[in-house]
DSSP file (Angstrom, degrees, kcal/mol; ACC not computed):
  #  RESIDUE AA STRUCTURE BP1 BP2  ACC     N-H-->O    O-->H-N    N-H-->O    O-->H-N    TCO  KAPPA ALPHA  PHI   PSI    X-CA   Y-CA   Z-CA
    1    1 A M              0   0    0      0, 0.0     0, 0.0     0, 0.0     0, 0.0   0.000 360.0 360.0 360.0 143.0  115.3 -102.7  -80.2
    2    2 A L        -     0   0    0      1,-0.1     2,-0.1     0, 0.0     0, 0.0  -0.521 360.0-104.4 -80.1 146.2  116.4  -99.1  -81.0
    3    3 A P        -     0   0    0      0, 0.0    -1,-0.1     0, 0.0     0, 0.0  -0.434  32.2-122.8 -69.0 145.5  120.1  -98.3  -81.5
    4    4 A V        -     0   0    0     -2,-0.1     3,-0.1     1,-0.0     0, 0.0  -0.779  25.3-124.8 -89.4 125.4  121.7  -96.5  -78.6
    5    5 A P        -     0   0    0      0, 0.0     3,-0.1     0, 0.0    -1,-0.0  -0.364  34.5 -97.1 -67.6 150.4  123.3  -93.2  -79.6
    6    6 A P        -     0   0    0      0, 0.0     2,-0.4     0, 0.0     0, 0.0  -0.324  41.1-103.3 -65.5 149.9  127.0  -92.8  -78.8
    7    7 A I        -     0   0    0     -3,-0.1     2,-0.3     1,-0.0    -3,-0.0  -0.604  37.0-142.2 -74.6 127.0  127.8  -90.9  -75.6
    8    8 A S        -     0   0    0     -2,-0.4     3,-0.0    -3,-0.1    -1,-0.0  -0.700   7.7-134.1 -93.0 145.6  129.0  -87.4  -76.4
    9    9 A R        -     0   0    0     -2,-0.3    -1,-0.0     1,-0.1     2,-0.0  -0.691  30.0 -99.6 -93.6 148.6  131.8  -85.8  -74.5
   10   10 A P        -     0   0    0      0, 0.0    -1,-0.1     0, 0.0     0, 0.0  -0.337  45.3 -99.5 -65.4 149.8  131.4  -82.2  -73.3
   11   11 A A        -     0   0    0      1,-0.1     3,-0.1    -3,-0.0    -3,-0.0  -0.350  44.2 -98.7 -65.4 148.3  133.2  -79.6  -75.4
   12   12 A P        -     0   0    0      0, 0.0    -1,-0.1     0, 0.0    -3,-0.0  -0.333  52.2 -86.3 -65.1 153.5  136.6  -78.4  -74.1
   13   13 A P        -     0   0    0      0, 0.0     2,-0.5     0, 0.0     0, 0.0  -0.272  40.7-119.9 -62.0 146.4  136.5  -75.1  -72.2
   14   14 A I        -     0   0    0     -3,-0.1     2,-0.3     1,-0.0    -3,-0.0  -0.762  25.1-133.9 -88.3 127.0  136.8  -72.0  -74.2
   15   15 A S        -     0   0    0     -2,-0.5    -1,-0.0     1,-0.0     0, 0.0  -0.622  15.3-132.7 -83.2 140.0  139.8  -69.9  -73.3
   16   16 A R        -     0   0    0     -2,-0.3     2,-0.1     1,-0.1    -1,-0.0  -0.682  24.3-110.9 -88.7 143.1  139.2  -66.2  -72.8
   17   17 A P        -     0   0    0      0, 0.0     3,-0.1     0, 0.0     5,-0.1  -0.396  41.6 -95.7 -68.5 151.8  141.6  -63.7  -74.5
   18   18 A A    >   -     0   0    0      1,-0.1     3,-1.8     3,-0.1     5,-0.1  -0.375  50.7 -91.8 -65.3 144.8  143.9  -61.8  -72.2
   19   19 A P  G >  S-     0   0    0      0, 0.0     3,-2.0     0, 0.0    -1,-0.1  -0.350 106.4  -3.0 -61.4 135.6  142.6  -58.4  -71.3
   20   20 A N  G 3  S-     0   0    0      1,-0.3     3,-0.1    -3,-0.1    -2,-0.1   0.723 123.0 -74.0  55.3  23.9  143.8  -55.6  -73.6
   21   21 A G  G <  S+     0   0    0     -3,-1.8     2,-0.5     1,-0.2    -1,-0.3   0.456 107.1 116.7  74.4  -0.5  145.8  -58.2  -75.5
   22   22 A A    <   -     0   0    0     -3,-2.0     2,-0.3    -5,-0.1    -1,-0.2  -0.884  61.0-135.8-105.6 128.8  148.4  -58.4  -72.7
   23   23 A A        -     0   0    0     -2,-0.5     2,-0.4    -5,-0.1     3,-0.0  -0.637  14.7-132.1 -82.2 134.2  148.9  -61.7  -70.8
   24   24 A L        -     0   0    0     -2,-0.3     3,-0.1     1,-0.1    -1,-0.0  -0.725  11.0-139.2 -83.6 133.8  149.1  -61.5  -67.0
   25   25 A A  S    S-     0   0    0     -2,-0.4     2,-0.3     1,-0.2    -1,-0.1   0.878  72.6 -28.2 -63.5 -38.5  152.0  -63.5  -65.8
   26   26 A S     >  -     0   0    0      1,-0.1     4,-1.9    -3,-0.0    -1,-0.2  -0.981  62.7 -94.4-165.6 171.1  150.1  -64.9  -62.8
   27   27 A R  H  > S+     0   0    0     -2,-0.3     4,-2.8     1,-0.2     5,-0.2   0.857 122.5  57.5 -64.2 -33.8  147.3  -64.2  -60.4
   28   28 A E  H  > S+     0   0    0      2,-0.2     4,-2.6     1,-0.2    -1,-0.2   0.902 105.5  49.7 -63.9 -39.6  149.9  -62.8  -57.9
   29   29 A D  H  > S+     0   0    0      2,-0.2     4,-2.4     1,-0.2    -1,-0.2   0.914 112.0  48.6 -62.7 -41.8  151.0  -60.3  -60.5
   30   30 A A  H  X S+     0   0    0     -4,-1.9     4,-2.5     2,-0.2    -2,-0.2   0.908 111.2  50.1 -64.5 -41.7  147.3  -59.3  -61.1
   31   31 A R  H  X S+     0   0    0     -4,-2.8     4,-2.4     2,-0.2    -2,-0.2   0.918 110.7  49.4 -63.3 -43.0  146.8  -59.0  -57.3
   32   32 A S  H  X S+     0   0    0     -4,-2.6     4,-2.2     1,-0.2    -2,-0.2   0.909 111.6  48.8 -62.0 -42.4  149.9  -56.8  -57.0
   33   33 A R  H  X S+     0   0    0     -4,-2.4     4,-2.8     1,-0.2    -1,-0.2   0.900 109.5  52.8 -63.6 -40.2  148.6  -54.6  -59.8
   34   34 A A  H  X S+     0   0    0     -4,-2.5     4,-2.4     1,-0.2    -2,-0.2   0.911 109.1  49.2 -62.3 -42.7  145.2  -54.4  -58.2
   35   35 A L  H  X S+     0   0    0     -4,-2.4     4,-1.9     2,-0.2    -1,-0.2   0.913 113.2  46.8 -62.8 -42.5  146.7  -53.3  -54.9
   36   36 A A  H  X S+     0   0    0     -4,-2.2     4,-1.0     2,-0.2    -2,-0.2   0.910 112.6  49.2 -66.0 -42.6  148.8  -50.6  -56.7
   37   37 A M  H  <>S+     0   0    0     -4,-2.8     5,-2.2     1,-0.2     3,-0.4   0.889 109.9  51.7 -65.0 -38.9  145.8  -49.4  -58.7
   38   38 A S  H ><5S+     0   0    0     -4,-2.4     3,-1.9     1,-0.2    -1,-0.2   0.900 105.0  55.9 -63.7 -40.4  143.6  -49.2  -55.6
   39   39 A A  H 3<5S+     0   0    0     -4,-1.9    -1,-0.2     1,-0.3    -2,-0.2   0.772 103.6  56.1 -62.5 -25.2  146.3  -47.1  -53.9
   40   40 A E  T 3<5S-     0   0    0     -4,-1.0    -1,-0.3    -3,-0.4    -2,-0.2   0.456 125.2-104.8 -84.8  -1.5  146.1  -44.7  -56.8
   41   41 A G  T < 5 +     0   0    0     -3,-1.9     2,-0.3     1,-0.3    -3,-0.2   0.610  67.9 151.6  91.1  12.6  142.4  -44.3  -56.2
   42   42 A I      < -     0   0    0     -5,-2.2    -1,-0.3    -8,-0.1    -2,-0.1  -0.604  47.3-112.3 -80.0 137.2  141.1  -46.5  -59.0
   43   43 A S     >  -     0   0    0     -2,-0.3     4,-2.5     1,-0.1     5,-0.2  -0.198  18.7-115.3 -68.4 159.0  137.7  -48.1  -58.3
   44   44 A K  H  > S+     0   0    0      1,-0.2     4,-2.9     2,-0.2     5,-0.2   0.890 117.1  52.8 -60.1 -40.4  137.3  -51.9  -57.9
   45   45 A R  H  > S+     0   0    0      2,-0.2     4,-2.3     1,-0.2    -1,-0.2   0.914 110.4  46.3 -64.2 -42.0  135.1  -52.0  -61.0
   46   46 A Q  H  > S+     0   0    0      2,-0.2     4,-2.3     1,-0.2    -2,-0.2   0.905 113.6  49.2 -66.3 -40.6  137.8  -50.2  -63.1
   47   47 A I  H  X S+     0   0    0     -4,-2.5     4,-2.5     2,-0.2     5,-0.2   0.939 111.3  49.7 -62.1 -47.1  140.5  -52.5  -61.7
   48   48 A A  H  X>S+     0   0    0     -4,-2.9     5,-1.8     1,-0.2     4,-1.5   0.909 111.3  49.1 -59.2 -43.7  138.4  -55.6  -62.5
   49   49 A S  H  <5S+     0   0    0     -4,-2.3    -1,-0.2     1,-0.2    -2,-0.2   0.915 112.5  47.4 -62.9 -43.5  137.8  -54.4  -66.0
   50   50 A E  H  <5S+     0   0    0     -4,-2.3    -2,-0.2     1,-0.2    -1,-0.2   0.875 118.7  39.7 -65.9 -38.6  141.5  -53.7  -66.6
   51   51 A L  H  <5S-     0   0    0     -4,-2.5    -1,-0.2    -5,-0.2    -2,-0.2   0.569 107.7-120.8 -91.7  -9.4  142.7  -57.0  -65.2
   52   52 A G  T  <5S+     0   0    0     -4,-1.5     2,-0.3     1,-0.3    -3,-0.2   0.833  72.1 116.4  75.3  32.1  139.9  -59.1  -66.7
   53   53 A V  S   <S-     0   0    0     -5,-1.8    -1,-0.3    -6,-0.2    -2,-0.1  -0.785  72.3 -87.6-124.7 170.6  138.6  -60.4  -63.3
   54   54 A H    >>  -     0   0    0     -2,-0.3     4,-1.7     1,-0.1     3,-0.8  -0.519  34.0-121.6 -77.0 144.3  135.3  -60.1  -61.4
   55   55 A P  H 3> S+     0   0    0      0, 0.0     4,-2.4     0, 0.0     5,-0.1   0.827 113.8  59.7 -55.4 -31.7  134.9  -57.1  -59.1
   56   56 A T  H 3> S+     0   0    0      2,-0.2     4,-2.2     1,-0.2     5,-0.2   0.882 102.1  53.0 -63.8 -37.1  134.3  -59.5  -56.2
   57   57 A T  H <> S+     0   0    0     -3,-0.8     4,-2.5     2,-0.2    -1,-0.2   0.925 108.5  49.5 -62.6 -44.3  137.8  -61.0  -56.9
   58   58 A V  H  X S+     0   0    0     -4,-1.7     4,-2.5     1,-0.2    -2,-0.2   0.925 109.5  52.3 -60.6 -43.7  139.3  -57.5  -56.7
   59   59 A G  H  X S+     0   0    0     -4,-2.4     4,-1.9     1,-0.2    -1,-0.2   0.894 109.3  49.2 -59.5 -40.7  137.5  -56.9  -53.4
   60   60 A R  H  X S+     0   0    0     -4,-2.2     4,-1.3     2,-0.2    -1,-0.2   0.915 111.0  50.1 -64.7 -42.7  138.9  -60.1  -52.0
   61   61 A W  H  < S+     0   0    0     -4,-2.5     3,-0.3     1,-0.2    -2,-0.2   0.918 113.2  45.9 -60.7 -42.9  142.4  -59.2  -53.0
   62   62 A L  H  < S+     0   0    0     -4,-2.5    -1,-0.2     1,-0.2    -2,-0.2   0.801 117.4  42.8 -73.5 -28.6  142.1  -55.8  -51.5
   63   63 A N  H  < S+     0   0    0     -4,-1.9    -1,-0.2    -5,-0.2    -2,-0.2   0.555  90.1 105.6 -93.9  -9.0  140.6  -57.1  -48.2
   64   64 A A  S  < S-     0   0    0     -4,-1.3     2,-0.1    -3,-0.3     3,-0.1  -0.457  78.7-110.1 -72.7 140.9  142.9  -60.1  -47.8
   65   65 A P        -     0   0    0      0, 0.0    -1,-0.1     0, 0.0    -2,-0.1  -0.418  43.6 -95.0 -65.8 146.7  145.6  -59.8  -45.1
   66   66 A D        -     0   0    0     -2,-0.1     2,-0.4     1,-0.1    -3,-0.0  -0.349  38.4-127.1 -62.2 140.9  149.1  -59.6  -46.5
   67   67 A R        -     0   0    0     -3,-0.1     2,-0.1     1,-0.0     6,-0.1  -0.742  19.3-129.1 -91.3 137.1  150.8  -62.9  -46.8
   68   68 A R    >   -     0   0    0     -2,-0.4     3,-1.3     4,-0.1     5,-0.1  -0.425  22.7-111.6 -79.8 161.2  154.3  -63.2  -45.2
   69   69 A Q  T 3  S+     0   0    0      1,-0.3    -1,-0.1     2,-0.1    -2,-0.0   0.858 118.4  49.6 -59.7 -37.6  157.2  -64.6  -47.2
   70   70 A D  T 3  S-     0   0    0      2,-0.2    -1,-0.3     1,-0.1     3,-0.1   0.477 114.2-115.9 -85.1   0.3  157.4  -67.7  -45.0
   71   71 A G  S <  S+     0   0    0     -3,-1.3     2,-0.6     1,-0.2    -2,-0.1   0.410  76.7 125.9  84.2  -3.3  153.6  -68.4  -45.4
   72   72 A D        -     0   0    0      1,-0.1    -1,-0.2     2,-0.1    -2,-0.2  -0.805  34.1-180.0 -93.7 120.3  152.9  -67.8  -41.7
   73   73 A S        +     0   0    0     -2,-0.6     2,-0.2    -3,-0.1    -1,-0.1   0.360  51.9  98.4-100.3   5.8  150.3  -65.2  -41.1
   74   74 A H              0   0    0      1,-0.1    -2,-0.1     0, 0.0     0, 0.0  -0.629 360.0 360.0 -93.7 152.1  150.3  -65.5  -37.3
   75   75 A D              0   0    0     -2,-0.2    -1,-0.1     0, 0.0    -3,-0.0   0.455 360.0 360.0 -80.7 360.0  152.2  -63.1  -35.0
């Protein structure tokens, strides 16, 4: 009978460096920055590049309804 090779484990995920060497504190900070940059007329692609996210993510952030402090989005 042939020997059974050991089961290999998948490699751990590779972490990406922070964009421009600056770490974003959180996704909410990135979303806030995206909203501010959009208000200044910066394109979604430029915002995505600056924040290190996909342009689709920026589009979702910009099109999402604002969240209320209490978490209730209904009137």
